[in-house]
C-alpha positions as CSV (number, residue, x, y, z in Angstrom):
1,M,-94.7,84.1,-10.4
2,S,-96.7,83.7,-7.2
3,R,-100.4,83.6,-7.4
4,P,-102.4,86.6,-5.7
5,S,-103.6,85.7,-2.3
6,I,-107.1,86.6,-1.2
7,T,-105.9,86.5,2.5
8,H,-103.2,88.8,1.8
9,R,-105.3,91.2,-0.2
10,L,-108.0,91.4,2.4
11,V,-105.3,91.7,5.3
12,V,-103.8,94.8,3.2
13,V,-107.1,96.4,2.3
14,L,-108.6,96.2,5.8
15,T,-105.5,97.3,7.5
16,V,-105.2,100.4,5.2
17,G,-108.8,101.1,5.5
18,A,-108.8,100.8,9.3
19,T,-105.7,102.9,9.6
20,A,-107.0,105.6,7.4
21,L,-110.3,105.7,9.5
22,W,-108.4,105.8,12.7
23,L,-106.1,108.7,11.3
24,L,-109.2,110.5,10.1
25,G,-110.9,110.0,13.4
26,G,-107.7,111.2,15.1
27,L,-107.6,114.2,12.9
28,F,-111.1,115.2,13.7
29,T,-110.3,114.7,17.4
30,I,-107.3,116.8,17.1
31,L,-109.3,119.7,15.6
32,I,-111.9,119.3,18.3
33,V,-109.2,119.3,21.1
34,R,-107.4,122.3,19.5
35,G,-110.7,124.2,19.6
36,E,-111.6,123.1,23.2
37,L,-107.9,123.8,24.3
38,E,-108.1,127.5,22.9
39,R,-111.4,128.1,24.5
40,T,-110.2,126.6,27.8
41,L,-107.0,128.8,27.9
42,D,-108.9,131.9,26.7
43,G,-111.4,131.3,29.4
44,G,-108.5,131.1,31.9
45,L,-107.1,134.4,30.7
46,R,-110.4,136.0,30.9
47,E,-111.0,134.8,34.5
48,T,-107.5,135.9,35.5
49,A,-108.1,139.4,34.2
50,E,-111.4,139.6,35.9
51,R,-109.9,138.6,39.2
52,V,-106.9,140.9,38.8
53,L,-108.7,144.0,37.8
54,P,-110.5,144.8,40.9
55,L,-107.6,144.1,43.0
56,A,-105.4,146.3,41.0
57,V,-107.9,149.3,41.0
58,D,-108.2,149.1,44.7
59,S,-104.5,148.8,45.2
60,L,-103.6,151.7,43.0
61,M,-106.4,154.0,44.2
62,D,-105.4,153.5,47.9
63,D,-101.6,154.0,47.2
64,G,-100.9,157.5,48.1
65,D,-97.1,157.8,47.6
66,G,-97.5,157.1,43.8
67,D,-94.7,154.3,43.9
68,H,-96.7,151.8,41.9
69,D,-93.9,150.2,39.9
70,R,-92.9,147.4,42.2
71,A,-96.0,147.0,44.0
72,G,-97.1,144.1,41.6
73,H,-94.2,141.8,41.9
74,P,-91.9,140.2,44.6
75,S,-88.5,141.7,45.3
76,G,-86.4,138.9,44.1
77,P,-86.2,136.7,40.9
78,P,-88.5,133.6,40.6
79,E,-87.1,130.1,41.5
80,P,-85.5,128.2,38.6
81,G,-88.1,126.2,36.6
82,R,-91.1,127.9,38.3
83,G,-91.6,130.8,35.7
84,E,-95.1,132.3,35.2
85,Y,-97.2,130.7,32.5
86,V,-99.6,133.7,32.6
87,V,-98.4,137.3,33.0
88,Y,-100.2,140.6,33.3
89,Q,-99.8,144.3,33.2
90,V,-101.9,147.0,34.7
91,R,-102.0,150.0,32.4
92,D,-103.4,153.3,31.9
93,A,-103.0,155.8,29.2
94,G,-99.6,156.9,30.6
95,G,-98.0,153.4,30.7
96,V,-97.5,150.3,32.8
97,R,-98.8,150.9,36.4
98,L,-98.4,147.2,37.6
99,R,-97.1,144.0,36.2
100,S,-96.3,140.5,37.2
101,H,-92.6,139.3,37.7
102,D,-92.2,137.8,34.3
103,A,-94.1,140.3,32.4
104,P,-92.2,142.6,30.1
105,E,-91.4,146.1,31.3
106,A,-92.4,147.5,28.1
107,P,-96.3,147.8,27.4
108,F,-97.8,145.1,25.3
109,A,-98.5,146.2,21.8
110,A,-102.1,145.3,22.2
111,P,-104.6,148.2,22.0
112,L,-106.3,149.3,25.2
113,A,-109.6,147.9,24.0
114,E,-111.5,145.0,25.5
115,G,-111.1,141.5,23.9
116,F,-108.6,138.9,22.7
117,V,-105.6,139.6,20.2
118,T,-102.7,137.6,19.3
119,L,-99.4,139.4,18.8
120,S,-96.5,137.0,18.6
121,P,-95.2,135.8,21.0
122,W,-98.3,136.4,23.2
123,R,-102.1,135.7,23.3
124,I,-103.4,138.8,25.1
125,Y,-106.8,139.6,26.8
126,T,-107.6,143.1,27.7
127,I,-110.2,144.3,30.1
128,G,-110.7,147.9,31.6
129,D,-112.3,149.8,34.3
130,P,-114.0,152.9,33.0
131,R,-114.1,154.8,36.3
132,S,-110.4,154.5,37.0
133,G,-109.2,154.5,33.4
134,L,-107.2,151.4,34.2
135,Y,-106.8,148.4,32.0
136,V,-105.5,144.9,32.8
137,Q,-103.8,143.0,30.0
138,V,-103.3,139.2,30.7
139,A,-101.0,137.4,28.4
140,E,-99.9,133.7,27.7
141,S,-97.1,132.5,25.5
142,V,-98.2,131.3,22.1
143,E,-95.4,128.7,22.1
144,R,-96.8,127.3,25.4
145,R,-100.2,126.8,23.9
146,N,-98.5,125.1,20.9
147,E,-96.6,122.8,23.2
148,A,-99.9,121.8,24.9
149,L,-101.4,121.2,21.5
150,R,-98.5,119.0,20.4
151,G,-98.7,117.0,23.6
152,S,-102.3,116.4,23.0
153,I,-101.7,115.2,19.3
154,V,-99.0,112.9,20.5
155,A,-101.4,111.5,23.2
156,I,-104.0,111.0,20.6
157,L,-101.9,109.6,17.8
158,L,-99.4,107.5,19.6
159,P,-102.0,104.8,20.6
160,L,-103.2,104.6,17.1
161,L,-99.7,104.0,15.8
162,L,-99.3,101.2,18.4
163,L,-102.5,99.7,17.4
164,I,-101.5,99.4,13.6
165,P,-99.4,96.3,14.2
166,A,-101.9,94.6,16.6
167,S,-104.8,95.4,14.0
168,I,-102.6,93.6,11.4
169,L,-102.4,90.5,13.4
170,G,-105.9,90.6,14.5
171,I,-107.2,91.1,10.9
172,R,-104.9,88.2,9.8
173,W,-106.2,86.0,12.4
174,A,-109.8,87.1,11.7
175,V,-109.4,86.8,7.8
176,G,-107.6,83.3,8.3
177,G,-110.4,82.0,10.4
178,G,-113.0,83.2,7.8
179,M,-111.0,81.5,5.0
180,R,-110.7,78.2,6.9
181,P,-114.1,76.8,5.6
182,L,-112.9,77.4,2.2
183,R,-109.5,75.5,2.7
184,Q,-111.5,72.7,4.2
185,L,-113.8,72.6,1.3
186,G,-110.6,72.3,-1.0
187,E,-109.2,69.5,1.1
188,E,-112.6,67.7,0.9
189,V,-112.6,68.0,-2.8
190,A,-109.1,66.9,-3.1
191,R,-110.0,63.7,-1.2
192,R,-112.6,62.6,-3.9
193,D,-111.4,60.4,-6.8
194,V,-112.9,57.7,-8.8
195,A,-113.0,55.4,-5.8
196,N,-114.5,58.0,-3.5
197,L,-117.3,60.1,-5.0
198,E,-119.4,60.8,-1.8
199,P,-120.8,64.2,-1.4
200,V,-118.8,66.9,0.4
201,A,-121.6,67.6,2.7
202,M,-119.9,70.3,4.9
203,A,-122.5,70.7,7.8
204,E,-120.8,73.9,9.2
205,A,-120.1,75.6,5.8
206,P,-121.0,79.3,5.8
207,A,-123.9,80.4,3.7
208,E,-121.5,81.9,1.3
209,L,-119.9,78.4,0.4
210,Q,-123.1,76.6,0.4
211,P,-123.8,77.2,-3.3
212,I,-120.3,76.1,-4.2
213,S,-120.7,72.9,-2.0
214,D,-124.0,72.1,-3.6
215,A,-122.6,72.5,-7.2
216,I,-119.7,70.3,-6.4
217,D,-122.0,67.6,-4.8
218,G,-124.1,67.7,-8.1
219,L,-121.0,67.4,-10.1
220,L,-119.9,64.3,-7.9
221,R,-123.4,62.8,-8.3
222,R,-123.3,63.1,-12.0
223,L,-119.7,61.6,-12.1
224,R,-120.8,58.7,-9.9
225,A,-123.8,58.1,-12.3
226,A,-121.4,58.1,-15.3
227,F,-118.9,55.7,-13.7
228,E,-121.7,53.4,-12.6
229,A,-123.2,53.5,-16.2
230,E,-119.6,52.6,-17.5
231,R,-119.2,49.8,-15.3
232,A,-122.6,48.4,-16.1
233,L,-121.6,48.7,-19.7
234,A,-118.3,46.7,-19.2
235,A,-120.2,44.0,-17.4
236,N,-122.9,43.7,-20.1
237,S,-120.1,43.8,-22.9
238,A,-118.3,41.0,-21.1
239,H,-121.4,38.8,-21.4
240,E,-122.3,40.0,-24.9
241,L,-118.8,39.8,-26.4
242,R,-117.0,36.9,-24.8
243,T,-119.7,34.3,-25.4
244,P,-120.1,34.7,-29.2
245,I,-116.3,35.1,-29.6
246,A,-115.7,32.0,-27.7
247,G,-118.4,30.1,-29.6
248,S,-116.9,31.2,-32.9
249,L,-113.5,30.3,-31.9
250,A,-114.6,26.7,-30.9
251,Q,-116.3,26.4,-34.3
252,A,-113.2,27.6,-36.0
253,Q,-111.1,25.1,-34.2
254,R,-113.5,22.3,-35.0
255,L,-113.5,23.3,-38.7
256,V,-109.6,23.2,-38.7
257,E,-109.7,19.7,-37.5
258,E,-112.3,18.6,-39.9
259,L,-110.3,20.1,-42.9
260,A,-107.2,18.2,-41.8
261,G,-105.0,17.4,-45.0
262,Q,-107.1,19.8,-47.1
263,E,-106.1,23.0,-48.7
264,A,-108.8,24.9,-46.9
265,Q,-107.4,24.0,-43.6
266,G,-104.8,26.9,-43.8
267,R,-107.5,29.5,-44.4
268,A,-109.6,28.0,-41.6
269,R,-106.4,28.2,-39.3
270,R,-106.1,31.9,-40.1
271,V,-109.7,32.4,-39.2
272,E,-108.9,30.8,-35.9
273,E,-105.8,33.1,-35.3
274,S,-107.9,36.1,-36.0
275,L,-110.7,35.0,-33.7
276,H,-108.1,34.4,-31.0
277,R,-106.7,37.8,-31.4
278,L,-110.2,39.2,-31.3
279,S,-110.9,37.3,-28.1
280,M,-107.5,38.7,-26.5
281,L,-108.4,42.3,-27.7
282,A,-111.9,42.1,-26.2
283,A,-110.5,40.8,-22.9
284,K,-107.9,43.8,-22.9
285,L,-110.6,46.3,-23.8
286,L,-112.8,45.1,-21.0
287,A,-109.7,45.1,-18.5
288,L,-109.1,48.7,-19.7
289,S,-112.6,49.7,-19.3
290,R,-112.7,48.3,-15.8
291,A,-109.4,50.0,-15.0
292,E,-110.7,53.5,-16.2
293,A,-114.0,52.9,-14.3
294,G,-112.0,53.4,-11.0
295,V,-112.5,50.2,-9.4
296,A,-108.9,49.7,-8.4
297,R,-108.5,51.9,-5.5
298,L,-109.1,50.9,-1.9
299,P,-109.9,53.1,1.2
300,A,-106.8,51.8,2.9
301,P,-103.4,50.3,1.8
302,I,-102.9,46.5,1.9
303,D,-99.8,44.2,1.6
304,L,-99.3,43.2,-2.0
305,L,-96.3,41.0,-1.3
306,P,-98.4,37.6,-0.9
307,A,-100.1,38.5,-4.1
308,V,-96.8,38.9,-6.0
309,R,-95.7,35.4,-4.8
310,L,-98.9,33.8,-5.7
311,I,-98.8,35.4,-9.2
312,A,-95.3,34.5,-9.7
313,A,-95.9,30.9,-8.8
314,D,-98.9,30.7,-11.2
315,A,-96.9,32.2,-14.0
316,E,-93.8,30.0,-13.5
317,R,-95.7,26.8,-14.4
318,P,-96.2,27.5,-18.2
319,L,-92.8,29.4,-18.3
320,G,-90.9,26.7,-16.4
321,H,-87.5,28.1,-15.3
322,R,-87.7,31.1,-17.4
323,L,-89.2,33.2,-14.4
324,A,-87.4,34.2,-11.2
325,L,-88.7,36.1,-8.3
326,T,-86.4,38.2,-6.1
327,V,-87.5,40.1,-3.0
328,A,-85.2,42.5,-1.3
329,P,-84.6,41.8,2.5
330,G,-87.1,43.9,4.6
331,A,-89.0,45.0,1.4
332,R,-92.6,46.2,1.9
333,L,-95.1,46.4,-0.9
334,E,-98.3,48.2,0.2
335,A,-100.8,50.4,-1.7
336,Q,-104.5,51.2,-1.9
337,L,-104.8,48.7,-4.7
338,D,-107.5,46.1,-5.2
339,L,-106.0,42.5,-5.4
340,D,-107.9,41.8,-8.7
341,A,-106.5,45.0,-10.2
342,F,-103.1,44.3,-8.9
343,G,-103.3,40.9,-10.6
344,I,-104.2,42.4,-13.9
345,V,-101.3,44.7,-13.5
346,M,-98.7,41.8,-12.8
347,R,-100.2,39.6,-15.5
348,N,-100.0,42.2,-18.1
349,L,-96.4,43.0,-17.2
350,I,-95.5,39.3,-17.3
351,E,-97.3,38.7,-20.7
352,N,-95.6,41.8,-22.3
353,A,-92.2,40.3,-21.0
354,Q,-93.0,37.0,-22.4
355,L,-94.3,38.2,-25.8
356,H,-91.6,40.8,-26.5
357,G,-88.6,39.5,-24.6
358,A,-85.8,37.2,-25.6
359,P,-87.2,33.6,-25.6
360,D,-84.1,32.1,-24.2
361,E,-83.8,34.5,-21.2
362,T,-85.2,34.6,-17.8
363,I,-88.0,37.0,-16.9
364,T,-87.2,38.6,-13.6
365,I,-89.6,39.9,-11.1
366,T,-87.9,42.2,-8.3
367,V,-89.6,43.6,-5.5
368,G,-88.1,46.6,-3.4
369,D,-89.4,48.7,-0.8
370,G,-92.5,50.3,-2.4
371,T,-91.7,49.0,-6.0
372,V,-91.9,46.0,-8.2
373,E,-90.0,45.5,-11.4
374,V,-90.5,43.0,-14.3
375,S,-87.5,42.7,-16.4
376,N,-86.7,40.7,-19.7
377,G,-83.9,40.4,-22.1
378,G,-84.1,41.4,-25.8
379,P,-83.1,44.4,-27.9
380,T,-83.0,47.8,-26.5
381,V,-86.1,50.0,-27.0
382,P,-85.1,53.6,-28.3
383,A,-85.9,56.4,-25.7
384,D,-88.5,58.0,-28.2
385,R,-90.4,54.7,-28.2
386,L,-90.4,54.3,-24.5
387,V,-92.4,57.5,-24.0
388,A,-95.1,56.1,-26.3
389,L,-95.4,52.6,-25.1
390,A,-97.9,53.4,-22.2
391,R,-100.4,54.8,-24.8
392,R,-103.2,53.0,-26.1
393,F,-102.6,50.7,-29.1
394,E,-98.8,51.6,-29.1
395,R,-96.3,48.7,-29.7
396,G,-92.6,48.4,-30.0
397,S,-90.8,47.2,-33.1
398,T,-91.9,43.5,-32.9
399,E,-93.7,40.9,-34.8
400,A,-95.0,39.3,-31.6
401,P,-98.9,39.3,-31.4
402,G,-100.4,41.8,-29.1
403,S,-103.0,44.6,-28.8
404,G,-100.9,47.4,-27.6
405,L,-103.0,47.9,-24.5
406,G,-101.3,45.9,-21.8
407,L,-99.0,48.8,-20.6
408,A,-101.8,51.4,-21.0
409,I,-104.0,49.2,-18.7
410,V,-101.0,49.1,-16.2
411,D,-100.5,52.7,-16.3
412,S,-104.2,53.4,-15.8
413,I,-104.5,51.2,-12.7
414,V,-101.4,52.4,-11.1
415,R,-102.1,56.1,-11.4
416,Q,-105.4,55.6,-9.6
417,V,-103.5,54.9,-6.4
418,G,-101.0,57.5,-6.7
419,G,-98.3,55.4,-8.2
420,R,-96.4,55.6,-11.5
421,L,-95.1,53.3,-14.4
422,E,-91.6,53.7,-15.4
423,L,-90.3,52.1,-18.5
424,I,-86.5,51.5,-18.7
425,S,-84.4,50.3,-21.5
426,P,-81.7,48.8,-21.4
427,R,-82.3,47.1,-18.0
428,P,-80.6,48.7,-15.1
429,G,-77.0,47.2,-15.0
430,Q,-77.3,45.5,-18.4
431,H,-76.6,46.6,-21.9
432,D,-80.0,45.3,-23.5
433,G,-83.4,44.3,-22.3
434,F,-86.5,46.1,-21.0
435,T,-87.7,46.8,-17.4
436,A,-91.2,47.8,-16.4
437,R,-91.2,49.3,-12.9
438,I,-94.1,50.1,-10.7
439,V,-93.4,52.7,-8.1
440,F,-96.2,53.2,-5.3
441,S,-96.4,56.4,-3.5
442,P,-94.4,56.4,-0.4
443,R,-97.2,58.4,1.4
444,Q,-99.6,55.5,0.7
445,A,-97.0,53.1,2.0
446,D,-96.5,55.1,5.3
447,Q,-100.3,55.4,6.0
448,R,-100.5,51.8,7.2
449,S,-97.4,52.2,9.4
450,A,-98.9,55.4,10.9
451,G,-102.1,53.7,11.7
């Protein structure tokens, strides 16, 4: 289900509102035009009647033969398409004395009283001469008036109907421009992460967005203070924990040597092993704290392939021929990852393979385009256990020493730079073993190429 769009809602509401206002304005305009049109046409009828009356009176009073029926119209029919819009009859009590060519021969049904009357299909104005007893009735077709009104309505509404699509485009453009600062604010917030907690500081933000921008900046300041406090705690803890643990471990090792050949030496050796595990756990916890403090992400991607070669060479010394590095032709390994953090990732993966893999099989580091894998032999890990291995203090079915934090540290660091940790068992192309694959985001790998 798609989420409602503010832009779409504003466009619809503003378009419907503007259209309704335009149509309402058009309706008022039509009513005004109708009234003005009626007044204008009625005025024309009155003016025509007032002009015809004296002429008709003079003509009839001077006509001595009494043949008045044809004096008011031409001898032949009118030309096609040139019919009269306004017709008239000159009447007295006896009937029609004169008429225009298109006027009906029968008298109009209107009474011989001055004023306007509408009798379908005519709008009639009557005016009389009291001295002669003559009346002039000037008439106009009601249908012609309606046609004129319809033409006026079309002339008013057609531009409004044509403006509706244009208004939709204009309103969408205006609303889109108005929402642009909101999208820019969202993009600025999306760029912020644990490695970039600078204020949003939109100088051109509208006044309506300023409270939101200020609230986000305040939240970023509080997050930055919290992360800085966490980093300071990690640094202080490193000093406070490592020194006493190292001192206690040294004393335990000396005690083991002094108790050589005695029964208490076994207990002293177990104390030494416990202190050694505690030292490893403290180191892992500090590494996890550093990883979650967000120090791994860099502003721009760097080439990690030289670091892989150096780490592999360093790990090969204690492992001998049990470690092999394979780099695919043309492979590029780039990410916005700090070299020290990447070293923590690789050393944890190699240590995990060394502790939990088969002791007689080679640990393989394989570098592909944007990926690095560390594989080891050994029993297959069930699928339900693979999902949980990246959690804190989760361990597989093994008696090997460990804290259950190595893969959690790797996952935390890799996710900071947009990558992901994939755990695979059995190894690709094999029937057993375990593979930890780091996949860096292709977008990050392409940033340097685009630059």
